All heavy atoms as TSV, in Angstrom:
chain	resi	resn	atom	element	x	y	z
A	1	MET	N	N	-12.352	-22.675	12.410
A	1	MET	CA	C	-10.951	-22.428	12.670
A	1	MET	C	C	-10.288	-21.872	11.404
A	1	MET	O	O	-10.488	-22.382	10.317
A	1	MET	CB	C	-10.273	-23.730	13.086
A	1	MET	CG	C	-8.796	-23.597	13.278
A	1	MET	SD	S	-8.077	-25.162	13.802
A	1	MET	CE	C	-6.550	-24.572	14.390
A	2	LYS	N	N	-9.497	-20.844	11.574
A	2	LYS	CA	C	-8.763	-20.240	10.466
A	2	LYS	C	C	-7.348	-20.793	10.457
A	2	LYS	O	O	-6.679	-20.829	11.489
A	2	LYS	CB	C	-8.692	-18.723	10.626
A	2	LYS	CG	C	-10.029	-18.039	10.582
A	2	LYS	CD	C	-9.848	-16.553	10.757
A	2	LYS	CE	C	-11.189	-15.859	10.785
A	2	LYS	NZ	N	-11.028	-14.410	10.894
A	3	TYR	N	N	-6.915	-21.230	9.258
A	3	TYR	CA	C	-5.543	-21.691	9.111
A	3	TYR	C	C	-5.135	-21.629	7.649
A	3	TYR	O	O	-5.966	-21.415	6.770
A	3	TYR	CB	C	-5.355	-23.118	9.660
A	3	TYR	CG	C	-6.083	-24.195	8.894
A	3	TYR	CD1	C	-5.469	-24.858	7.833
A	3	TYR	CD2	C	-7.377	-24.555	9.227
A	3	TYR	CE1	C	-6.132	-25.848	7.126
A	3	TYR	CE2	C	-8.051	-25.543	8.539
A	3	TYR	CZ	C	-7.417	-26.187	7.496
A	3	TYR	OH	O	-8.077	-27.164	6.797
A	4	ALA	N	N	-3.839	-21.791	7.414
A	4	ALA	CA	C	-3.312	-21.815	6.051
A	4	ALA	C	C	-2.262	-22.909	5.962
A	4	ALA	O	O	-1.650	-23.283	6.961
A	4	ALA	CB	C	-2.699	-20.469	5.686
A	5	ILE	N	N	-2.065	-23.398	4.742
A	5	ILE	CA	C	-0.970	-24.315	4.460
A	5	ILE	C	C	0.011	-23.543	3.589
A	5	ILE	O	O	-0.369	-23.001	2.548
A	5	ILE	CB	C	-1.448	-25.581	3.700
A	5	ILE	CG1	C	-2.564	-26.294	4.456
A	5	ILE	CG2	C	-0.260	-26.502	3.417
A	5	ILE	CD1	C	-2.171	-26.903	5.772
A	6	VAL	N	N	1.263	-23.452	4.056
A	6	VAL	CA	C	2.282	-22.708	3.313
A	6	VAL	C	C	3.440	-23.637	2.957
A	6	VAL	O	O	3.681	-24.639	3.632
A	6	VAL	CB	C	2.818	-21.498	4.123
A	6	VAL	CG1	C	1.723	-20.493	4.383
A	6	VAL	CG2	C	3.455	-21.935	5.423
A	7	ASN	N	N	4.125	-23.285	1.889
A	7	ASN	CA	C	5.297	-24.028	1.452
A	7	ASN	C	C	6.537	-23.213	1.808
A	7	ASN	O	O	6.585	-22.013	1.563
A	7	ASN	CB	C	5.234	-24.246	-0.067
A	7	ASN	CG	C	6.397	-25.060	-0.569
A	7	ASN	OD1	O	6.600	-26.183	-0.155
A	7	ASN	ND2	N	7.162	-24.477	-1.480
A	8	ASN	N	N	7.516	-23.871	2.393
A	8	ASN	CA	C	8.789	-23.210	2.705
A	8	ASN	C	C	9.887	-24.267	2.625
A	8	ASN	O	O	9.836	-25.271	3.324
A	8	ASN	CB	C	8.770	-22.585	4.098
A	8	ASN	CG	C	10.057	-21.853	4.393
A	8	ASN	OD1	O	10.352	-20.835	3.781
A	8	ASN	ND2	N	10.842	-22.372	5.306
A	9	GLY	N	N	10.847	-24.058	1.747
A	9	GLY	CA	C	11.953	-24.992	1.622
A	9	GLY	C	C	11.537	-26.373	1.170
A	9	GLY	O	O	12.150	-27.362	1.568
A	10	GLY	N	N	10.483	-26.472	0.371
A	10	GLY	CA	C	10.028	-27.758	-0.132
A	10	GLY	C	C	9.172	-28.544	0.837
A	10	GLY	O	O	8.792	-29.675	0.559
A	11	LYS	N	N	8.860	-27.957	1.985
A	11	LYS	CA	C	8.004	-28.616	2.977
A	11	LYS	C	C	6.757	-27.766	3.204
A	11	LYS	O	O	6.789	-26.548	3.044
A	11	LYS	CB	C	8.743	-28.793	4.295
A	11	LYS	CG	C	9.920	-29.732	4.178
A	11	LYS	CD	C	10.552	-29.970	5.513
A	11	LYS	CE	C	11.728	-30.936	5.337
A	11	LYS	NZ	N	12.323	-31.273	6.613
A	12	GLN	N	N	5.665	-28.424	3.566
A	12	GLN	CA	C	4.414	-27.724	3.824
A	12	GLN	C	C	4.178	-27.648	5.328
A	12	GLN	O	O	4.460	-28.600	6.064
A	12	GLN	CB	C	3.229	-28.437	3.155
A	12	GLN	CG	C	3.266	-28.362	1.637
A	12	GLN	CD	C	4.201	-29.350	1.011
A	12	GLN	OE1	O	4.264	-30.486	1.424
A	12	GLN	NE2	N	4.935	-28.920	-0.005
A	13	TYR	N	N	3.619	-26.508	5.753
A	13	TYR	CA	C	3.344	-26.260	7.164
A	13	TYR	C	C	1.927	-25.738	7.318
A	13	TYR	O	O	1.491	-24.889	6.541
A	13	TYR	CB	C	4.311	-25.209	7.732
A	13	TYR	CG	C	5.764	-25.608	7.657
A	13	TYR	CD1	C	6.520	-25.326	6.522
A	13	TYR	CD2	C	6.375	-26.272	8.709
A	13	TYR	CE1	C	7.853	-25.690	6.438
A	13	TYR	CE2	C	7.720	-26.637	8.634
A	13	TYR	CZ	C	8.448	-26.348	7.499
A	13	TYR	OH	O	9.763	-26.714	7.424
A	14	LYS	N	N	1.228	-26.219	8.330
A	14	LYS	CA	C	-0.084	-25.685	8.680
A	14	LYS	C	C	0.159	-24.585	9.712
A	14	LYS	O	O	0.810	-24.820	10.735
A	14	LYS	CB	C	-0.969	-26.776	9.281
A	14	LYS	CG	C	-2.344	-26.284	9.657
A	14	LYS	CD	C	-3.181	-27.424	10.223
A	14	LYS	CE	C	-4.553	-26.926	10.646
A	14	LYS	NZ	N	-5.336	-28.018	11.251
A	15	VAL	N	N	-0.334	-23.380	9.423
A	15	VAL	CA	C	-0.125	-22.242	10.319
A	15	VAL	C	C	-1.455	-21.602	10.692
A	15	VAL	O	O	-2.384	-21.565	9.897
A	15	VAL	CB	C	0.808	-21.184	9.678
A	15	VAL	CG1	C	2.186	-21.761	9.441
A	15	VAL	CG2	C	0.243	-20.650	8.378
A	16	SER	N	N	-1.530	-21.138	11.930
A	16	SER	CA	C	-2.696	-20.418	12.440
A	16	SER	C	C	-2.208	-19.166	13.151
A	16	SER	O	O	-1.081	-19.131	13.659
A	16	SER	CB	C	-3.472	-21.283	13.443
A	16	SER	OG	O	-3.956	-22.449	12.839
A	17	GLU	N	N	-3.057	-18.157	13.234
A	17	GLU	CA	C	-2.689	-16.903	13.890
A	17	GLU	C	C	-2.305	-17.158	15.343
A	17	GLU	O	O	-2.984	-17.881	16.056
A	17	GLU	CB	C	-3.847	-15.917	13.819
A	17	GLU	CG	C	-3.480	-14.547	14.318
A	17	GLU	CD	C	-4.570	-13.511	14.099
A	17	GLU	OE1	O	-5.530	-13.801	13.374
A	17	GLU	OE2	O	-4.431	-12.424	14.658
A	18	GLY	N	N	-1.178	-16.579	15.747
A	18	GLY	CA	C	-0.711	-16.688	17.121
A	18	GLY	C	C	0.077	-17.953	17.405
A	18	GLY	O	O	0.643	-18.108	18.477
A	19	GLU	N	N	0.150	-18.850	16.435
A	19	GLU	CA	C	0.849	-20.111	16.613
A	19	GLU	C	C	2.333	-19.944	16.309
A	19	GLU	O	O	2.719	-19.166	15.438
A	19	GLU	CB	C	0.230	-21.137	15.667
A	19	GLU	CG	C	0.792	-22.522	15.789
A	19	GLU	CD	C	0.076	-23.474	14.859
A	19	GLU	OE1	O	0.186	-23.296	13.629
A	19	GLU	OE2	O	-0.595	-24.372	15.372
A	20	GLU	N	N	3.164	-20.689	17.007
A	20	GLU	CA	C	4.596	-20.656	16.772
A	20	GLU	C	C	5.000	-21.962	16.098
A	20	GLU	O	O	4.624	-23.041	16.543
A	20	GLU	CB	C	5.330	-20.515	18.105
A	20	GLU	CG	C	6.793	-20.240	17.970
A	20	GLU	CD	C	7.420	-19.914	19.310
A	20	GLU	OE1	O	6.944	-18.990	19.979
A	20	GLU	OE2	O	8.397	-20.599	19.669
A	21	ILE	N	N	5.756	-21.847	14.981
A	21	ILE	CA	C	6.240	-23.031	14.286
A	21	ILE	C	C	7.738	-22.889	14.041
A	21	ILE	O	O	8.282	-21.786	14.062
A	21	ILE	CB	C	5.502	-23.269	12.948
A	21	ILE	CG1	C	5.748	-22.114	11.974
A	21	ILE	CG2	C	4.030	-23.513	13.171
A	21	ILE	CD1	C	5.292	-22.396	10.566
A	22	LEU	N	N	8.391	-24.008	13.800
A	22	LEU	CA	C	9.805	-24.015	13.475
A	22	LEU	C	C	9.940	-24.340	11.999
A	22	LEU	O	O	9.504	-25.397	11.547
A	22	LEU	CB	C	10.543	-25.065	14.314
A	22	LEU	CG	C	12.030	-25.239	14.031
A	22	LEU	CD1	C	12.783	-23.947	14.338
A	22	LEU	CD2	C	12.586	-26.381	14.857
A	23	LEU	N	N	10.482	-23.409	11.221
A	23	LEU	CA	C	10.675	-23.605	9.792
A	23	LEU	C	C	12.071	-24.131	9.522
A	23	LEU	O	O	13.043	-23.641	10.084
A	23	LEU	CB	C	10.487	-22.287	9.035
A	23	LEU	CG	C	9.115	-21.642	9.105
A	23	LEU	CD1	C	9.146	-20.285	8.417
A	23	LEU	CD2	C	8.067	-22.529	8.480
A	24	GLU	N	N	12.148	-25.108	8.646
A	24	GLU	CA	C	13.439	-25.603	8.193
A	24	GLU	C	C	13.745	-24.947	6.855
A	24	GLU	O	O	12.887	-24.323	6.250
A	24	GLU	CB	C	13.381	-27.112	8.014
A	24	GLU	CG	C	13.117	-27.861	9.298
A	24	GLU	CD	C	13.048	-29.355	9.090
A	24	GLU	OE1	O	13.673	-29.855	8.145
A	24	GLU	OE2	O	12.363	-30.004	9.879
A	25	GLY	N	N	14.951	-25.111	6.366
A	25	GLY	CA	C	15.269	-24.594	5.041
A	25	GLY	C	C	16.140	-23.367	5.069
A	25	GLY	O	O	16.867	-23.119	6.016
A	26	THR	N	N	16.000	-22.561	4.032
A	26	THR	CA	C	16.922	-21.453	3.806
A	26	THR	C	C	16.454	-20.120	4.384
A	26	THR	O	O	17.160	-19.138	4.274
A	26	THR	CB	C	17.150	-21.263	2.296
A	26	THR	OG1	O	15.899	-20.994	1.674
A	26	THR	CG2	C	17.780	-22.497	1.666
A	27	LEU	N	N	15.289	-20.059	4.972
A	27	LEU	CA	C	14.777	-18.805	5.517
A	27	LEU	C	C	15.574	-18.418	6.759
A	27	LEU	O	O	15.639	-19.156	7.719
A	27	LEU	CB	C	13.293	-18.961	5.876
A	27	LEU	CG	C	12.582	-17.717	6.367
A	27	LEU	CD1	C	12.520	-16.685	5.242
A	27	LEU	CD2	C	11.185	-18.058	6.830
A	28	ARG	N	N	16.195	-17.268	6.710
A	28	ARG	CA	C	16.991	-16.801	7.843
A	28	ARG	C	C	16.491	-15.417	8.249
A	28	ARG	O	O	16.594	-14.468	7.495
A	28	ARG	CB	C	18.458	-16.729	7.480
A	28	ARG	CG	C	19.018	-18.051	7.015
A	28	ARG	CD	C	20.399	-18.255	7.577
A	28	ARG	NE	N	20.959	-19.473	7.025
A	28	ARG	CZ	C	21.123	-20.574	7.722
A	28	ARG	NH1	N	20.798	-20.596	8.988
A	28	ARG	NH2	N	21.636	-21.651	7.171
A	29	GLN	N	N	15.951	-15.325	9.442
A	29	GLN	CA	C	15.432	-14.067	9.959
A	29	GLN	C	C	15.832	-13.939	11.422
A	29	GLN	O	O	15.956	-14.922	12.132
A	29	GLN	CB	C	13.904	-14.016	9.866
A	29	GLN	CG	C	13.362	-13.989	8.470
A	29	GLN	CD	C	13.660	-12.677	7.759
A	29	GLN	OE1	O	13.733	-11.627	8.367
A	29	GLN	NE2	N	13.862	-12.755	6.468
A	30	SER	N	N	15.995	-12.712	11.871
A	30	SER	CA	C	16.228	-12.467	13.279
A	30	SER	C	C	14.921	-12.650	14.037
A	30	SER	O	O	13.857	-12.319	13.527
A	30	SER	CB	C	16.734	-11.042	13.492
A	30	SER	OG	O	17.947	-10.846	12.823
A	31	GLN	N	N	15.012	-13.186	15.225
A	31	GLN	CA	C	13.824	-13.408	16.031
A	31	GLN	C	C	13.100	-12.084	16.263
A	31	GLN	O	O	13.711	-11.072	16.568
A	31	GLN	CB	C	14.192	-14.033	17.362
A	31	GLN	CG	C	13.001	-14.445	18.183
A	31	GLN	CD	C	13.410	-15.200	19.433
A	31	GLN	OE1	O	14.578	-15.289	19.773
A	31	GLN	NE2	N	12.445	-15.731	20.114
A	32	GLY	N	N	11.788	-12.083	16.061
A	32	GLY	CA	C	10.973	-10.898	16.259
A	32	GLY	C	C	10.859	-10.001	15.045
A	32	GLY	O	O	10.078	-9.065	15.034
A	33	LYS	N	N	11.645	-10.250	14.002
A	33	LYS	CA	C	11.601	-9.439	12.791
A	33	LYS	C	C	10.483	-9.933	11.874
A	33	LYS	O	O	10.303	-11.122	11.681
A	33	LYS	CB	C	12.948	-9.504	12.062
A	33	LYS	CG	C	13.047	-8.556	10.900
A	33	LYS	CD	C	14.439	-8.546	10.322
A	33	LYS	CE	C	14.490	-7.568	9.157
A	33	LYS	NZ	N	15.819	-7.454	8.599
A	34	GLN	N	N	9.720	-9.010	11.280
A	34	GLN	CA	C	8.611	-9.344	10.384
A	34	GLN	C	C	9.117	-9.881	9.045
A	34	GLN	O	O	10.135	-9.419	8.539
A	34	GLN	CB	C	7.758	-8.100	10.106
A	34	GLN	CG	C	6.984	-7.595	11.293
A	34	GLN	CD	C	5.695	-8.360	11.499
A	34	GLN	OE1	O	5.112	-8.888	10.571
A	34	GLN	NE2	N	5.262	-8.419	12.742
A	35	PHE	N	N	8.401	-10.868	8.475
A	35	PHE	CA	C	8.680	-11.366	7.139
A	35	PHE	C	C	7.405	-11.965	6.560
A	35	PHE	O	O	6.412	-12.110	7.261
A	35	PHE	CB	C	9.837	-12.385	7.129
A	35	PHE	CG	C	9.569	-13.631	7.929
A	35	PHE	CD1	C	9.107	-14.776	7.306
A	35	PHE	CD2	C	9.787	-13.658	9.300
A	35	PHE	CE1	C	8.860	-15.929	8.028
A	35	PHE	CE2	C	9.544	-14.807	10.028
A	35	PHE	CZ	C	9.083	-15.945	9.396
A	36	GLU	N	N	7.428	-12.274	5.270
A	36	GLU	CA	C	6.256	-12.825	4.581
A	36	GLU	C	C	6.532	-14.231	4.077
A	36	GLU	O	O	7.631	-14.529	3.634
A	36	GLU	CB	C	5.899	-11.978	3.352
A	36	GLU	CG	C	5.248	-10.685	3.649
A	36	GLU	CD	C	4.818	-9.958	2.388
A	36	GLU	OE1	O	5.160	-10.385	1.264
A	36	GLU	OE2	O	4.132	-8.946	2.534
A	37	LEU	N	N	5.516	-15.055	4.145
A	37	LEU	CA	C	5.512	-16.351	3.479
A	37	LEU	C	C	4.521	-16.212	2.342
A	37	LEU	O	O	3.318	-16.035	2.567
A	37	LEU	CB	C	5.095	-17.460	4.445
A	37	LEU	CG	C	6.029	-17.690	5.631
A	37	LEU	CD1	C	5.387	-18.612	6.659
A	37	LEU	CD2	C	7.349	-18.268	5.157
A	38	SER	N	N	5.005	-16.245	1.107
A	38	SER	CA	C	4.138	-15.959	-0.036
A	38	SER	C	C	3.684	-17.209	-0.790
A	38	SER	O	O	2.831	-17.118	-1.670
A	38	SER	CB	C	4.827	-14.999	-1.004
A	38	SER	OG	O	6.038	-15.553	-1.456
A	39	GLU	N	N	4.231	-18.365	-0.467
A	39	GLU	CA	C	3.822	-19.601	-1.139
A	39	GLU	C	C	2.704	-20.265	-0.340
A	39	GLU	O	O	2.893	-21.287	0.321
A	39	GLU	CB	C	5.020	-20.522	-1.339
A	39	GLU	CG	C	6.035	-19.947	-2.302
A	39	GLU	CD	C	7.172	-20.892	-2.613
A	39	GLU	OE1	O	7.287	-21.966	-2.002
A	39	GLU	OE2	O	7.963	-20.544	-3.514
A	40	VAL	N	N	1.524	-19.649	-0.385
A	40	VAL	CA	C	0.350	-20.123	0.350
A	40	VAL	C	C	-0.412	-21.085	-0.544
A	40	VAL	O	O	-0.878	-20.714	-1.621
A	40	VAL	CB	C	-0.550	-18.940	0.774
A	40	VAL	CG1	C	-1.759	-19.435	1.551
A	40	VAL	CG2	C	0.247	-17.935	1.595
A	41	MET	N	N	-0.540	-22.321	-0.096
A	41	MET	CA	C	-1.166	-23.365	-0.899
A	41	MET	C	C	-2.660	-23.514	-0.628
A	41	MET	O	O	-3.417	-23.931	-1.503
A	41	MET	CB	C	-0.458	-24.692	-0.649
A	41	MET	CG	C	1.035	-24.616	-0.943
A	41	MET	SD	S	1.911	-26.109	-0.522
A	41	MET	CE	C	1.564	-27.051	-2.000
A	42	LEU	N	N	-3.095	-23.177	0.583
A	42	LEU	CA	C	-4.498	-23.333	0.969
A	42	LEU	C	C	-4.811	-22.355	2.089
A	42	LEU	O	O	-3.974	-22.126	2.962
A	42	LEU	CB	C	-4.737	-24.769	1.459
A	42	LEU	CG	C	-6.132	-25.119	1.933
A	42	LEU	CD1	C	-6.489	-26.527	1.506
A	42	LEU	CD2	C	-6.274	-24.995	3.432
A	43	ILE	N	N	-6.025	-21.810	2.059
A	43	ILE	CA	C	-6.515	-20.969	3.142
A	43	ILE	C	C	-7.881	-21.499	3.559
A	43	ILE	O	O	-8.755	-21.707	2.715
A	43	ILE	CB	C	-6.666	-19.494	2.716
A	43	ILE	CG1	C	-5.316	-18.923	2.305
A	43	ILE	CG2	C	-7.296	-18.666	3.830
A	43	ILE	CD1	C	-5.397	-17.538	1.691
A	44	SER	N	N	-8.054	-21.724	4.849
A	44	SER	CA	C	-9.344	-22.139	5.386
A	44	SER	C	C	-9.794	-21.076	6.377
A	44	SER	O	O	-9.090	-20.785	7.342
A	44	SER	CB	C	-9.241	-23.494	6.092
A	44	SER	OG	O	-10.486	-23.848	6.665
A	45	ASP	N	N	-10.950	-20.493	6.129
A	45	ASP	CA	C	-11.477	-19.421	6.977
A	45	ASP	C	C	-12.915	-19.764	7.359
A	45	ASP	O	O	-13.844	-19.492	6.605
A	45	ASP	CB	C	-11.420	-18.092	6.224
A	45	ASP	CG	C	-11.844	-16.911	7.080
A	45	ASP	OD1	O	-12.173	-17.103	8.271
A	45	ASP	OD2	O	-11.836	-15.792	6.555
A	46	GLU	N	N	-13.054	-20.404	8.527
A	46	GLU	CA	C	-14.377	-20.767	9.055
A	46	GLU	C	C	-15.208	-21.536	8.032
A	46	GLU	O	O	-16.368	-21.220	7.785
A	46	GLU	CB	C	-15.114	-19.516	9.537
A	46	GLU	CG	C	-14.378	-18.697	10.578
A	46	GLU	CD	C	-14.088	-19.437	11.875
A	46	GLU	OE1	O	-14.836	-20.365	12.233
A	46	GLU	OE2	O	-13.090	-19.102	12.538
A	47	GLY	N	N	-14.593	-22.541	7.407
A	47	GLY	CA	C	-15.322	-23.388	6.474
A	47	GLY	C	C	-15.219	-22.971	5.013
A	47	GLY	O	O	-15.570	-23.736	4.128
A	48	LYS	N	N	-14.758	-21.750	4.748
A	48	LYS	CA	C	-14.539	-21.308	3.370
A	48	LYS	C	C	-13.097	-21.630	3.007
A	48	LYS	O	O	-12.167	-21.143	3.646
A	48	LYS	CB	C	-14.775	-19.807	3.243
A	48	LYS	CG	C	-16.199	-19.391	3.538
A	48	LYS	CD	C	-16.342	-17.893	3.469
A	48	LYS	CE	C	-17.727	-17.476	3.896
A	48	LYS	NZ	N	-17.850	-16.018	3.964
A	49	VAL	N	N	-12.919	-22.471	1.989
A	49	VAL	CA	C	-11.584	-22.943	1.634
A	49	VAL	C	C	-11.193	-22.435	0.252
A	49	VAL	O	O	-11.976	-22.516	-0.690
A	49	VAL	CB	C	-11.529	-24.492	1.667
A	49	VAL	CG1	C	-10.161	-24.987	1.245
A	49	VAL	CG2	C	-11.886	-25.010	3.050
A	50	LYS	N	N	-9.965	-21.897	0.164
A	50	LYS	CA	C	-9.381	-21.508	-1.126
A	50	LYS	C	C	-8.160	-22.384	-1.336
A	50	LYS	O	O	-7.273	-22.448	-0.478
A	50	LYS	CB	C	-8.949	-20.045	-1.117
A	50	LYS	CG	C	-10.082	-19.060	-1.063
A	50	LYS	CD	C	-9.545	-17.639	-1.131
A	50	LYS	CE	C	-10.674	-16.639	-0.996
A	50	LYS	NZ	N	-10.173	-15.257	-1.021
A	51	VAL	N	N	-8.109	-23.064	-2.479
A	51	VAL	CA	C	-6.989	-23.938	-2.803
A	51	VAL	C	C	-6.253	-23.360	-3.997
A	51	VAL	O	O	-6.869	-22.994	-5.000
A	51	VAL	CB	C	-7.484	-25.368	-3.126
A	51	VAL	CG1	C	-6.316	-26.275	-3.483
A	51	VAL	CG2	C	-8.275	-25.944	-1.947
A	52	GLY	N	N	-4.940	-23.290	-3.896
A	52	GLY	CA	C	-4.124	-22.742	-4.972
A	52	GLY	C	C	-3.791	-23.774	-6.028
A	52	GLY	O	O	-4.023	-24.968	-5.860
A	53	SER	N	N	-3.221	-23.274	-7.117
A	53	SER	CA	C	-2.833	-24.145	-8.226
A	53	SER	C	C	-1.469	-23.710	-8.767
A	53	SER	O	O	-1.407	-23.123	-9.842
A	53	SER	CB	C	-3.903	-24.093	-9.311
A	53	SER	OG	O	-3.570	-24.892	-10.396
A	54	PRO	N	N	-0.345	-23.858	-8.111
A	54	PRO	CA	C	-0.223	-24.516	-6.819
A	54	PRO	C	C	-0.431	-23.570	-5.637
A	54	PRO	O	O	-0.667	-24.014	-4.521
A	54	PRO	CB	C	1.204	-25.044	-6.819
A	54	PRO	CG	C	1.972	-24.034	-7.624
A	54	PRO	CD	C	0.976	-23.583	-8.690
A	55	PHE	N	N	-0.339	-22.230	-5.865
A	55	PHE	CA	C	-0.458	-21.277	-4.754
A	55	PHE	C	C	-1.709	-20.406	-4.926
A	55	PHE	O	O	-2.146	-20.151	-6.045
A	55	PHE	CB	C	0.788	-20.399	-4.660
A	55	PHE	CG	C	2.061	-21.201	-4.559
A	55	PHE	CD1	C	3.020	-21.113	-5.540
A	55	PHE	CD2	C	2.267	-22.047	-3.504
A	55	PHE	CE1	C	4.188	-21.866	-5.465
A	55	PHE	CE2	C	3.439	-22.813	-3.411
A	55	PHE	CZ	C	4.393	-22.719	-4.398
A	56	VAL	N	N	-2.246	-19.927	-3.800
A	56	VAL	CA	C	-3.395	-19.030	-3.818
A	56	VAL	C	C	-2.905	-17.661	-4.276
A	56	VAL	O	O	-2.032	-17.056	-3.647
A	56	VAL	CB	C	-4.048	-18.939	-2.420
A	56	VAL	CG1	C	-5.224	-17.963	-2.439
A	56	VAL	CG2	C	-4.497	-20.314	-1.928
A	57	LYS	N	N	-3.458	-17.187	-5.395
A	57	LYS	CA	C	-3.034	-15.929	-6.001
A	57	LYS	C	C	-3.225	-14.758	-5.024
A	57	LYS	O	O	-4.313	-14.572	-4.475
A	57	LYS	CB	C	-3.817	-15.667	-7.265
A	57	LYS	CG	C	-3.330	-14.485	-8.061
A	57	LYS	CD	C	-4.052	-14.348	-9.364
A	57	LYS	CE	C	-3.517	-13.180	-10.163
A	57	LYS	NZ	N	-4.176	-13.062	-11.450
A	58	GLY	N	N	-2.148	-13.989	-4.801
A	58	GLY	CA	C	-2.208	-12.797	-3.958
A	58	GLY	C	C	-2.157	-13.051	-2.457
A	58	GLY	O	O	-2.129	-12.122	-1.683
A	59	ALA	N	N	-2.137	-14.312	-2.033
A	59	ALA	CA	C	-2.147	-14.618	-0.607
A	59	ALA	C	C	-0.733	-14.538	-0.021
A	59	ALA	O	O	0.225	-14.975	-0.640
A	59	ALA	CB	C	-2.722	-16.002	-0.361
A	60	LYS	N	N	-0.624	-13.957	1.168
A	60	LYS	CA	C	0.650	-13.855	1.879
A	60	LYS	C	C	0.379	-13.996	3.370
A	60	LYS	O	O	-0.648	-13.531	3.861
A	60	LYS	CB	C	1.320	-12.514	1.612
A	60	LYS	CG	C	1.731	-12.319	0.187
A	60	LYS	CD	C	2.358	-10.979	-0.040
A	60	LYS	CE	C	2.659	-10.839	-1.538
A	60	LYS	NZ	N	3.130	-9.532	-1.861
A	61	ILE	N	N	1.293	-14.616	4.062
A	61	ILE	CA	C	1.198	-14.770	5.504
A	61	ILE	C	C	2.272	-13.894	6.135
A	61	ILE	O	O	3.447	-14.000	5.781
A	61	ILE	CB	C	1.413	-16.249	5.921
A	61	ILE	CG1	C	0.411	-17.168	5.241
A	61	ILE	CG2	C	1.382	-16.392	7.439
A	61	ILE	CD1	C	-1.028	-16.930	5.588
A	62	GLN	N	N	1.873	-13.005	7.042
A	62	GLN	CA	C	2.813	-12.169	7.780
A	62	GLN	C	C	3.251	-12.933	9.024
A	62	GLN	O	O	2.433	-13.492	9.730
A	62	GLN	CB	C	2.148	-10.857	8.212
A	62	GLN	CG	C	1.749	-9.960	7.072
A	62	GLN	CD	C	2.946	-9.389	6.344
A	62	GLN	OE1	O	3.961	-9.072	6.935
A	62	GLN	NE2	N	2.825	-9.257	5.047
A	63	ALA	N	N	4.549	-12.962	9.260
A	63	ALA	CA	C	5.090	-13.698	10.410
A	63	ALA	C	C	6.207	-12.893	11.038
A	63	ALA	O	O	6.719	-11.938	10.482
A	63	ALA	CB	C	5.612	-15.046	9.933
A	64	SER	N	N	6.566	-13.301	12.236
A	64	SER	CA	C	7.717	-12.696	12.914
A	64	SER	C	C	8.413	-13.733	13.760
A	64	SER	O	O	7.905	-14.792	14.011
A	64	SER	CB	C	7.282	-11.523	13.785
A	64	SER	OG	O	6.373	-11.927	14.752
């Protein structure tokens, strides 16, 4: 299973492709508009795990 742990507004969220989550905090976007979550703390890709210190360098999650 592929997933990532991202930080947004001081809270951590587990996200997977195609999944819908509700973010709290200061992020304000129009529904359907693309944006990036750049504070990626962990990426798991079929058993291969990358852990950041505190964030994974260069990792970004595209969302809408």
